Structures are given as C-alpha cells and as structure tokens.
PDB file as gemmi writes it, atoms N, CA and C in Angstrom:
CRYST1    1.000    1.000    1.000  90.00  90.00  90.00 P 1                      
ATOM      1  N   MET A   1       0.834  -1.190   0.000  1.00  0.00           N  
ATOM      2  CA  MET A   1       0.000   0.000   0.000  1.00  0.00           C  
ATOM      3  C   MET A   1       0.872   1.245   0.000  1.00  0.00           C  
ATOM      4  N   GLY A   2       1.802   1.316  -0.919  1.00  0.00           N  
ATOM      5  CA  GLY A   2       2.629   2.506  -1.029  1.00  0.00           C  
ATOM      6  C   GLY A   2       1.942   3.568  -1.863  1.00  0.00           C  
ATOM      7  N   LEU A   3       2.671   4.607  -2.119  1.00  0.00           N  
ATOM      8  CA  LEU A   3       2.150   5.693  -2.939  1.00  0.00           C  
ATOM      9  C   LEU A   3       2.215   5.305  -4.419  1.00  0.00           C  
ATOM     10  N   SER A   4       1.268   5.813  -5.181  1.00  0.00           N  
ATOM     11  CA  SER A   4       1.279   5.567  -6.620  1.00  0.00           C  
ATOM     12  C   SER A   4       2.355   6.438  -7.272  1.00  0.00           C  
ATOM     13  N   GLU A   5       2.642   6.169  -8.538  1.00  0.00           N  
ATOM     14  CA  GLU A   5       3.628   6.962  -9.271  1.00  0.00           C  
ATOM     15  C   GLU A   5       3.241   8.438  -9.327  1.00  0.00           C  
ATOM     16  N   ASN A   6       1.967   8.709  -9.546  1.00  0.00           N  
ATOM     17  CA  ASN A   6       1.490  10.104  -9.596  1.00  0.00           C  
ATOM     18  C   ASN A   6       1.643  10.790  -8.248  1.00  0.00           C  
ATOM     19  N   GLN A   7       1.373  10.064  -7.171  1.00  0.00           N  
ATOM     20  CA  GLN A   7       1.527  10.647  -5.840  1.00  0.00           C  
ATOM     21  C   GLN A   7       2.998  10.913  -5.530  1.00  0.00           C  
ATOM     22  N   LEU A   8       3.872   9.993  -5.906  1.00  0.00           N  
ATOM     23  CA  LEU A   8       5.306  10.210  -5.698  1.00  0.00           C  
ATOM     24  C   LEU A   8       5.803  11.408  -6.506  1.00  0.00           C  
ATOM     25  N   LEU A   9       5.317  11.535  -7.718  1.00  0.00           N  
ATOM     26  CA  LEU A   9       5.698  12.682  -8.543  1.00  0.00           C  
ATOM     27  C   LEU A   9       5.208  13.984  -7.915  1.00  0.00           C  
ATOM     28  N   ALA A  10       3.999  13.988  -7.388  1.00  0.00           N  
ATOM     29  CA  ALA A  10       3.453  15.187  -6.746  1.00  0.00           C  
ATOM     30  C   ALA A  10       4.282  15.579  -5.520  1.00  0.00           C  
ATOM     31  N   VAL A  11       4.693  14.610  -4.731  1.00  0.00           N  
ATOM     32  CA  VAL A  11       5.524  14.888  -3.556  1.00  0.00           C  
ATOM     33  C   VAL A  11       6.882  15.440  -3.984  1.00  0.00           C  
ATOM     34  N   THR A  12       7.473  14.839  -4.998  1.00  0.00           N  
ATOM     35  CA  THR A  12       8.774  15.295  -5.488  1.00  0.00           C  
ATOM     36  C   THR A  12       8.698  16.711  -6.038  1.00  0.00           C  
ATOM     37  N   VAL A  13       7.692  16.988  -6.843  1.00  0.00           N  
ATOM     38  CA  VAL A  13       7.544  18.332  -7.425  1.00  0.00           C  
ATOM     39  C   VAL A  13       7.301  19.374  -6.342  1.00  0.00           C  
ATOM     40  N   SER A  14       6.456  19.065  -5.377  1.00  0.00           N  
ATOM     41  CA  SER A  14       6.179  20.042  -4.321  1.00  0.00           C  
ATOM     42  C   SER A  14       7.405  20.270  -3.446  1.00  0.00           C  
ATOM     43  N   ALA A  15       8.159  19.215  -3.139  1.00  0.00           N  
ATOM     44  CA  ALA A  15       9.370  19.380  -2.326  1.00  0.00           C  
ATOM     45  C   ALA A  15      10.400  20.227  -3.050  1.00  0.00           C  
ATOM     46  N   ARG A  16      10.577  19.972  -4.330  1.00  0.00           N  
ATOM     47  CA  ARG A  16      11.547  20.759  -5.095  1.00  0.00           C  
ATOM     48  C   ARG A  16      11.093  22.207  -5.267  1.00  0.00           C  
ATOM     49  N   THR A  17       9.814  22.421  -5.471  1.00  0.00           N  
ATOM     50  CA  THR A  17       9.288  23.781  -5.608  1.00  0.00           C  
ATOM     51  C   THR A  17       9.501  24.573  -4.320  1.00  0.00           C  
ATOM     52  N   MET A  18       9.175  23.974  -3.199  1.00  0.00           N  
ATOM     53  CA  MET A  18       9.352  24.658  -1.918  1.00  0.00           C  
ATOM     54  C   MET A  18      10.832  24.873  -1.606  1.00  0.00           C  
ATOM     55  N   SER A  19      11.686  23.964  -2.045  1.00  0.00           N  
ATOM     56  CA  SER A  19      13.120  24.136  -1.845  1.00  0.00           C  
ATOM     57  C   SER A  19      13.648  25.317  -2.634  1.00  0.00           C  
ATOM     58  N   VAL A  20      13.162  25.500  -3.850  1.00  0.00           N  
ATOM     59  CA  VAL A  20      13.583  26.647  -4.658  1.00  0.00           C  
ATOM     60  C   VAL A  20      13.135  27.950  -3.997  1.00  0.00           C  
ATOM     61  N   LEU A  21      11.909  27.986  -3.496  1.00  0.00           N  
ATOM     62  CA  LEU A  21      11.425  29.198  -2.813  1.00  0.00           C  
ATOM     63  C   LEU A  21      12.227  29.466  -1.537  1.00  0.00           C  
ATOM     64  N   SER A  22      12.526  28.419  -0.790  1.00  0.00           N  
ATOM     65  CA  SER A  22      13.324  28.571   0.422  1.00  0.00           C  
ATOM     66  C   SER A  22      14.743  29.019   0.095  1.00  0.00           C  
ATOM     67  N   LEU A  23      15.294  28.481  -0.973  1.00  0.00           N  
ATOM     68  CA  LEU A  23      16.628  28.890  -1.407  1.00  0.00           C  
ATOM     69  C   LEU A  23      16.640  30.361  -1.795  1.00  0.00           C  
ATOM     70  N   ALA A  24      15.620  30.806  -2.502  1.00  0.00           N  
ATOM     71  CA  ALA A  24      15.519  32.232  -2.860  1.00  0.00           C  
ATOM     72  C   ALA A  24      15.414  33.096  -1.606  1.00  0.00           C  
ATOM     73  N   GLY A  25      14.642  32.660  -0.624  1.00  0.00           N  
ATOM     74  CA  GLY A  25      14.528  33.403   0.630  1.00  0.00           C  
ATOM     75  C   GLY A  25      15.839  33.470   1.383  1.00  0.00           C  
ATOM     76  N   SER A  26      16.558  32.356   1.422  1.00  0.00           N  
ATOM     77  CA  SER A  26      17.857  32.340   2.104  1.00  0.00           C  
ATOM     78  C   SER A  26      18.847  33.269   1.419  1.00  0.00           C  
ATOM     79  N   LEU A  27      18.867  33.257   0.099  1.00  0.00           N  
ATOM     80  CA  LEU A  27      19.770  34.151  -0.623  1.00  0.00           C  
ATOM     81  C   LEU A  27      19.387  35.614  -0.427  1.00  0.00           C  
ATOM     82  N   PHE A  28      18.084  35.888  -0.319  1.00  0.00           N  
ATOM     83  CA  PHE A  28      17.626  37.249  -0.029  1.00  0.00           C  
ATOM     84  C   PHE A  28      18.099  37.690   1.355  1.00  0.00           C  
ATOM     85  N   ILE A  29      17.991  36.801   2.334  1.00  0.00           N  
ATOM     86  CA  ILE A  29      18.449  37.115   3.698  1.00  0.00           C  
ATOM     87  C   ILE A  29      19.941  37.404   3.700  1.00  0.00           C  
ATOM     88  N   MET A  30      20.725  36.545   3.046  1.00  0.00           N  
ATOM     89  CA  MET A  30      22.175  36.749   3.002  1.00  0.00           C  
ATOM     90  C   MET A  30      22.536  38.058   2.310  1.00  0.00           C  
ATOM     91  N   GLY A  31      21.880  38.318   1.179  1.00  0.00           N  
ATOM     92  CA  GLY A  31      22.154  39.554   0.454  1.00  0.00           C  
ATOM     93  C   GLY A  31      21.797  40.792   1.250  1.00  0.00           C  
ATOM     94  N   THR A  32      20.664  40.750   1.923  1.00  0.00           N  
ATOM     95  CA  THR A  32      20.242  41.882   2.745  1.00  0.00           C  
ATOM     96  C   THR A  32      21.217  42.118   3.885  1.00  0.00           C  
ATOM     97  N   PHE A  33      21.633  41.054   4.544  1.00  0.00           N  
ATOM     98  CA  PHE A  33      22.572  41.176   5.657  1.00  0.00           C  
ATOM     99  C   PHE A  33      23.902  41.766   5.189  1.00  0.00           C  
ATOM    100  N   LEU A  34      24.383  41.302   4.050  1.00  0.00           N  
ATOM    101  CA  LEU A  34      25.674  41.773   3.555  1.00  0.00           C  
ATOM    102  C   LEU A  34      25.608  43.174   2.944  1.00  0.00           C  
ATOM    103  N   ARG A  35      24.486  43.522   2.365  1.00  0.00           N  
ATOM    104  CA  ARG A  35      24.364  44.794   1.647  1.00  0.00           C  
ATOM    105  C   ARG A  35      24.145  45.986   2.569  1.00  0.00           C  
ATOM    106  N   TRP A  36      23.269  45.858   3.549  1.00  0.00           N  
ATOM    107  CA  TRP A  36      22.906  46.993   4.401  1.00  0.00           C  
ATOM    108  C   TRP A  36      23.395  46.780   5.831  1.00  0.00           C  
ATOM    109  N   GLU A  37      24.170  47.739   6.292  1.00  0.00           N  
ATOM    110  CA  GLU A  37      24.744  47.654   7.634  1.00  0.00           C  
ATOM    111  C   GLU A  37      23.669  47.717   8.721  1.00  0.00           C  
ATOM    112  N   TYR A  38      22.541  48.315   8.407  1.00  0.00           N  
ATOM    113  CA  TYR A  38      21.436  48.416   9.367  1.00  0.00           C  
ATOM    114  C   TYR A  38      21.003  47.033   9.868  1.00  0.00           C  
ATOM    115  N   PHE A  39      21.096  46.040   9.023  1.00  0.00           N  
ATOM    116  CA  PHE A  39      20.642  44.700   9.374  1.00  0.00           C  
ATOM    117  C   PHE A  39      21.699  43.863  10.086  1.00  0.00           C  
ATOM    118  N   ARG A  40      22.868  44.407  10.319  1.00  0.00           N  
ATOM    119  CA  ARG A  40      23.946  43.642  10.957  1.00  0.00           C  
ATOM    120  C   ARG A  40      23.884  43.745  12.471  1.00  0.00           C  
ATOM    121  N   LYS A  41      22.808  43.235  13.015  1.00  0.00           N  
ATOM    122  CA  LYS A  41      22.621  43.187  14.462  1.00  0.00           C  
ATOM    123  C   LYS A  41      22.805  41.742  14.911  1.00  0.00           C  
ATOM    124  N   PRO A  42      23.086  41.531  16.208  1.00  0.00           N  
ATOM    125  CA  PRO A  42      23.340  40.156  16.673  1.00  0.00           C  
ATOM    126  C   PRO A  42      22.218  39.165  16.338  1.00  0.00           C  
ATOM    127  N   ILE A  43      20.976  39.550  16.474  1.00  0.00           N  
ATOM    128  CA  ILE A  43      19.886  38.614  16.198  1.00  0.00           C  
ATOM    129  C   ILE A  43      19.832  38.276  14.710  1.00  0.00           C  
ATOM    130  N   ASN A  44      20.129  39.246  13.869  1.00  0.00           N  
ATOM    131  CA  ASN A  44      20.141  38.993  12.426  1.00  0.00           C  
ATOM    132  C   ASN A  44      21.339  38.152  12.010  1.00  0.00           C  
ATOM    133  N   ARG A  45      22.418  38.233  12.775  1.00  0.00           N  
ATOM    134  CA  ARG A  45      23.590  37.412  12.484  1.00  0.00           C  
ATOM    135  C   ARG A  45      23.254  35.932  12.645  1.00  0.00           C  
ATOM    136  N   ILE A  46      22.437  35.605  13.625  1.00  0.00           N  
ATOM    137  CA  ILE A  46      22.011  34.213  13.815  1.00  0.00           C  
ATOM    138  C   ILE A  46      21.232  33.735  12.593  1.00  0.00           C  
ATOM    139  N   VAL A  47      20.333  34.566  12.117  1.00  0.00           N  
ATOM    140  CA  VAL A  47      19.538  34.217  10.933  1.00  0.00           C  
ATOM    141  C   VAL A  47      20.443  34.100   9.712  1.00  0.00           C  
ATOM    142  N   PHE A  48      21.429  34.981   9.604  1.00  0.00           N  
ATOM    143  CA  PHE A  48      22.371  34.932   8.485  1.00  0.00           C  
ATOM    144  C   PHE A  48      23.128  33.607   8.475  1.00  0.00           C  
ATOM    145  N   TYR A  49      23.656  33.200   9.615  1.00  0.00           N  
ATOM    146  CA  TYR A  49      24.390  31.934   9.683  1.00  0.00           C  
ATOM    147  C   TYR A  49      23.463  30.730   9.466  1.00  0.00           C  
ATOM    148  N   ALA A  50      22.257  30.812   9.977  1.00  0.00           N  
ATOM    149  CA  ALA A  50      21.297  29.722   9.773  1.00  0.00           C  
ATOM    150  C   ALA A  50      20.940  29.577   8.299  1.00  0.00           C  
ATOM    151  N   SER A  51      21.024  30.669   7.555  1.00  0.00           N  
ATOM    152  CA  SER A  51      20.715  30.619   6.131  1.00  0.00           C  
ATOM    153  C   SER A  51      21.684  29.724   5.367  1.00  0.00           C  
ATOM    154  N   PHE A  52      22.930  29.647   5.809  1.00  0.00           N  
ATOM    155  CA  PHE A  52      23.881  28.741   5.170  1.00  0.00           C  
ATOM    156  C   PHE A  52      23.431  27.288   5.334  1.00  0.00           C  
ATOM    157  N   GLY A  53      22.976  26.960   6.532  1.00  0.00           N  
ATOM    158  CA  GLY A  53      22.436  25.625   6.755  1.00  0.00           C  
ATOM    159  C   GLY A  53      21.201  25.362   5.914  1.00  0.00           C  
ATOM    160  N   ASN A  54      20.363  26.379   5.781  1.00  0.00           N  
ATOM    161  CA  ASN A  54      19.166  26.240   4.940  1.00  0.00           C  
ATOM    162  C   ASN A  54      19.531  25.989   3.485  1.00  0.00           C  
ATOM    163  N   VAL A  55      20.525  26.689   2.987  1.00  0.00           N  
ATOM    164  CA  VAL A  55      20.944  26.496   1.598  1.00  0.00           C  
ATOM    165  C   VAL A  55      21.399  25.059   1.386  1.00  0.00           C  
ATOM    166  N   MET A  56      22.196  24.551   2.295  1.00  0.00           N  
ATOM    167  CA  MET A  56      22.694  23.177   2.147  1.00  0.00           C  
ATOM    168  C   MET A  56      21.562  22.156   2.296  1.00  0.00           C  
ATOM    169  N   ALA A  57      20.634  22.399   3.206  1.00  0.00           N  
ATOM    170  CA  ALA A  57      19.485  21.501   3.348  1.00  0.00           C  
ATOM    171  C   ALA A  57      18.615  21.540   2.100  1.00  0.00           C  
ATOM    172  N   ASN A  58      18.488  22.714   1.496  1.00  0.00           N  
ATOM    173  CA  ASN A  58      17.715  22.833   0.261  1.00  0.00           C  
ATOM    174  C   ASN A  58      18.389  22.109  -0.894  1.00  0.00           C  
ATOM    175  N   VAL A  59      19.703  22.100  -0.919  1.00  0.00           N  
ATOM    176  CA  VAL A  59      20.413  21.325  -1.941  1.00  0.00           C  
ATOM    177  C   VAL A  59      20.054  19.847  -1.782  1.00  0.00           C  
ATOM    178  N   ALA A  60      19.996  19.380  -0.543  1.00  0.00           N  
ATOM    179  CA  ALA A  60      19.635  17.978  -0.295  1.00  0.00           C  
ATOM    180  C   ALA A  60      18.216  17.677  -0.758  1.00  0.00           C  
ATOM    181  N   THR A  61      17.292  18.583  -0.497  1.00  0.00           N  
ATOM    182  CA  THR A  61      15.914  18.322  -0.923  1.00  0.00           C  
ATOM    183  C   THR A  61      15.731  18.521  -2.424  1.00  0.00           C  
ATOM    184  N   LEU A  62      16.569  19.343  -3.042  1.00  0.00           N  
ATOM    185  CA  LEU A  62      16.514  19.475  -4.493  1.00  0.00           C  
ATOM    186  C   LEU A  62      17.009  18.206  -5.192  1.00  0.00           C  
ATOM    187  N   ILE A  63      17.937  17.520  -4.575  1.00  0.00           N  
ATOM    188  CA  ILE A  63      18.405  16.245  -5.121  1.00  0.00           C  
ATOM    189  C   ILE A  63      17.246  15.261  -5.132  1.00  0.00           C  
ATOM    190  N   SER A  64      16.433  15.300  -4.093  1.00  0.00           N  
ATOM    191  CA  SER A  64      15.211  14.507  -3.981  1.00  0.00           C  
ATOM    192  C   SER A  64      15.465  13.036  -4.283  1.00  0.00           C  
ATOM    193  N   THR A  65      14.659  12.465  -5.140  1.00  0.00           N  
ATOM    194  CA  THR A  65      14.763  11.037  -5.444  1.00  0.00           C  
ATOM    195  C   THR A  65      15.793  10.729  -6.525  1.00  0.00           C  
ATOM    196  N   SER A  66      16.478  11.742  -7.027  1.00  0.00           N  
ATOM    197  CA  SER A  66      17.503  11.507  -8.042  1.00  0.00           C  
ATOM    198  C   SER A  66      18.648  10.656  -7.503  1.00  0.00           C  
ATOM    199  N   ALA A  67      18.856  10.694  -6.208  1.00  0.00           N  
ATOM    200  CA  ALA A  67      19.944   9.926  -5.603  1.00  0.00           C  
ATOM    201  C   ALA A  67      19.606   8.454  -5.449  1.00  0.00           C  
ATOM    202  N   LEU A  68      18.382   8.073  -5.770  1.00  0.00           N  
ATOM    203  CA  LEU A  68      17.962   6.683  -5.576  1.00  0.00           C  
ATOM    204  C   LEU A  68      18.283   5.778  -6.755  1.00  0.00           C  
ATOM    205  N   SER A  69      18.981   6.290  -7.749  1.00  0.00           N  
ATOM    206  CA  SER A  69      19.315   5.463  -8.906  1.00  0.00           C  
ATOM    207  C   SER A  69      20.140   4.255  -8.490  1.00  0.00           C  
ATOM    208  N   SER A  70      21.012   4.445  -7.530  1.00  0.00           N  
ATOM    209  CA  SER A  70      21.794   3.354  -6.968  1.00  0.00           C  
ATOM    210  C   SER A  70      21.958   3.636  -5.488  1.00  0.00           C  
ATOM    211  N   PRO A  71      21.582   2.703  -4.634  1.00  0.00           N  
ATOM    212  CA  PRO A  71      21.629   2.962  -3.189  1.00  0.00           C  
ATOM    213  C   PRO A  71      23.017   3.324  -2.668  1.00  0.00           C  
ATOM    214  N   LEU A  72      24.063   2.885  -3.337  1.00  0.00           N  
ATOM    215  CA  LEU A  72      25.411   3.179  -2.869  1.00  0.00           C  
ATOM    216  C   LEU A  72      26.104   4.230  -3.720  1.00  0.00           C  
ATOM    217  N   SER A  73      25.323   5.042  -4.403  1.00  0.00           N  
ATOM    218  CA  SER A  73      25.916   6.068  -5.264  1.00  0.00           C  
ATOM    219  C   SER A  73      26.521   7.193  -4.432  1.00  0.00           C  
ATOM    220  N   THR A  74      27.449   7.895  -5.032  1.00  0.00           N  
ATOM    221  CA  THR A  74      28.087   9.030  -4.373  1.00  0.00           C  
ATOM    222  C   THR A  74      27.073  10.142  -4.109  1.00  0.00           C  
ATOM    223  N   LEU A  75      26.139  10.346  -5.045  1.00  0.00           N  
ATOM    224  CA  LEU A  75      25.110  11.365  -4.860  1.00  0.00           C  
ATOM    225  C   LEU A  75      24.233  11.041  -3.654  1.00  0.00           C  
ATOM    226  N   CYS A  76      23.907   9.766  -3.479  1.00  0.00           N  
ATOM    227  CA  CYS A  76      23.107   9.340  -2.335  1.00  0.00           C  
ATOM    228  C   CYS A  76      23.849   9.599  -1.018  1.00  0.00           C  
ATOM    229  N   GLU A  77      25.138   9.293  -1.005  1.00  0.00           N  
ATOM    230  CA  GLU A  77      25.943   9.541   0.199  1.00  0.00           C  
ATOM    231  C   GLU A  77      26.057  11.034   0.483  1.00  0.00           C  
ATOM    232  N   PHE A  78      26.258  11.834  -0.564  1.00  0.00           N  
ATOM    233  CA  PHE A  78      26.345  13.291  -0.413  1.00  0.00           C  
ATOM    234  C   PHE A  78      25.037  13.854   0.137  1.00  0.00           C  
ATOM    235  N   GLN A  79      23.922  13.375  -0.397  1.00  0.00           N  
ATOM    236  CA  GLN A  79      22.615  13.819   0.085  1.00  0.00           C  
ATOM    237  C   GLN A  79      22.432  13.424   1.550  1.00  0.00           C  
ATOM    238  N   GLY A  80      22.844  12.232   1.915  1.00  0.00           N  
ATOM    239  CA  GLY A  80      22.743  11.794   3.304  1.00  0.00           C  
ATOM    240  C   GLY A  80      23.554  12.663   4.247  1.00  0.00           C  
ATOM    241  N   ILE A  81      24.742  13.046   3.815  1.00  0.00           N  
ATOM    242  CA  ILE A  81      25.581  13.929   4.635  1.00  0.00           C  
ATOM    243  C   ILE A  81      24.900  15.285   4.814  1.00  0.00           C  
ATOM    244  N   LEU A  82      24.373  15.833   3.730  1.00  0.00           N  
ATOM    245  CA  LEU A  82      23.698  17.129   3.824  1.00  0.00           C  
ATOM    246  C   LEU A  82      22.493  17.062   4.753  1.00  0.00           C  
ATOM    247  N   VAL A  83      21.715  15.997   4.643  1.00  0.00           N  
ATOM    248  CA  VAL A  83      20.530  15.847   5.501  1.00  0.00           C  
ATOM    249  C   VAL A  83      20.957  15.753   6.964  1.00  0.00           C  
ATOM    250  N   GLN A  84      21.967  14.937   7.258  1.00  0.00           N  
ATOM    251  CA  GLN A  84      22.392  14.748   8.643  1.00  0.00           C  
ATOM    252  C   GLN A  84      23.009  16.008   9.241  1.00  0.00           C  
ATOM    253  N   TRP A  85      23.748  16.761   8.460  1.00  0.00           N  
ATOM    254  CA  TRP A  85      24.436  17.932   8.986  1.00  0.00           C  
ATOM    255  C   TRP A  85      23.562  19.172   9.039  1.00  0.00           C  
ATOM    256  N   PHE A  86      22.705  19.374   8.056  1.00  0.00           N  
ATOM    257  CA  PHE A  86      22.081  20.681   7.909  1.00  0.00           C  
ATOM    258  C   PHE A  86      20.581  20.740   8.146  1.00  0.00           C  
ATOM    259  N   MET A  87      19.887  19.635   8.197  1.00  0.00           N  
ATOM    260  CA  MET A  87      18.435  19.704   8.426  1.00  0.00           C  
ATOM    261  C   MET A  87      18.118  20.258   9.816  1.00  0.00           C  
ATOM    262  N   ALA A  88      18.957  19.979  10.778  1.00  0.00           N  
ATOM    263  CA  ALA A  88      18.718  20.465  12.146  1.00  0.00           C  
ATOM    264  C   ALA A  88      19.482  21.755  12.442  1.00  0.00           C  
ATOM    265  N   ALA A  89      20.090  22.352  11.434  1.00  0.00           N  
ATOM    266  CA  ALA A  89      20.933  23.531  11.664  1.00  0.00           C  
ATOM    267  C   ALA A  89      20.161  24.690  12.293  1.00  0.00           C  
ATOM    268  N   ASP A  90      18.941  24.950  11.843  1.00  0.00           N  
ATOM    269  CA  ASP A  90      18.153  26.048  12.408  1.00  0.00           C  
ATOM    270  C   ASP A  90      17.931  25.869  13.901  1.00  0.00           C  
ATOM    271  N   SER A  91      17.523  24.685  14.276  1.00  0.00           N  
ATOM    272  CA  SER A  91      17.265  24.412  15.693  1.00  0.00           C  
ATOM    273  C   SER A  91      18.526  24.577  16.527  1.00  0.00           C  
ATOM    274  N   LEU A  92      19.640  24.117  16.011  1.00  0.00           N  
ATOM    275  CA  LEU A  92      20.891  24.222  16.764  1.00  0.00           C  
ATOM    276  C   LEU A  92      21.365  25.667  16.876  1.00  0.00           C  
ATOM    277  N   TRP A  93      21.222  26.453  15.816  1.00  0.00           N  
ATOM    278  CA  TRP A  93      21.624  27.853  15.891  1.00  0.00           C  
ATOM    279  C   TRP A  93      20.784  28.606  16.900  1.00  0.00           C  
ATOM    280  N   VAL A  94      19.486  28.358  16.899  1.00  0.00           N  
ATOM    281  CA  VAL A  94      18.578  29.062  17.819  1.00  0.00           C  
ATOM    282  C   VAL A  94      18.841  28.634  19.255  1.00  0.00           C  
ATOM    283  N   SER A  95      19.020  27.345  19.485  1.00  0.00           N  
ATOM    284  CA  SER A  95      19.237  26.869  20.854  1.00  0.00           C  
ATOM    285  C   SER A  95      20.592  27.302  21.395  1.00  0.00           C  
ATOM    286  N   HIS A  96      21.530  27.572  20.514  1.00  0.00           N  
ATOM    287  CA  HIS A  96      22.874  28.007  20.939  1.00  0.00           C  
ATOM    288  C   HIS A  96      22.801  29.364  21.631  1.00  0.00           C  
ATOM    289  N   GLU A  97      21.916  30.226  21.192  1.00  0.00           N  
ATOM    290  CA  GLU A  97      21.839  31.570  21.737  1.00  0.00           C  
ATOM    291  C   GLU A  97      20.986  31.673  22.999  1.00  0.00           C  
ATOM    292  N   ASN A  98      20.256  30.621  23.341  1.00  0.00           N  
ATOM    293  CA  ASN A  98      19.374  30.696  24.514  1.00  0.00           C  
ATOM    294  C   ASN A  98      20.095  30.380  25.780  1.00  0.00           C  
TER     295      ASN A  98                                                      
END                                                                             
C-alpha cells in the first residue's frame, strides 16, 4: 500500500518547488545582511548563519529522489551527509543563543 507513481511525482515536485522558494529566501536574507549595515545586528547574524544551513538543506531536498538510482551512489551519500548535517541547523543555531 505505497504511494502511486502520480503521488510520488506530486511529492517530489512540491518538495523541489518549496526548496527553490526557500533557497531564494535564504539568498535574499544573506544579500540583505551583507548589503545593508542596518541589518547587521546580533539577532540577524544568527539568521544569516542559519541561512547557510538552509541552503545546504535545500540542496539535499533538491536532489530529492535523483539519488535513488543506486543505493550506494556518491550522490546518495552526499545527500545523506547534507541531511544529517544541515536539516537540524536552524534548531541548533537558535538553541545556541538561549
């Protein structure tokens, strides 16, 4: 009782679409932080650093099911590393400051 091909495609397309939007948001945050000195406050610095983790996590979600061509492929291992290192980056950055 798994998902049908159409359902898997819908999940993949939505994940990749949201990853592109998140990537655009992260790049906007980084650009804003670097461009205008007004935004270089300590709280914004946390968001700036967390954006790097978001970019890497988005790369992992953009890879999506493409890494499943071979379970032991280098792309699959790279995606696994990105997921393990960067998916929890936001939580760790926020908890570090508390």
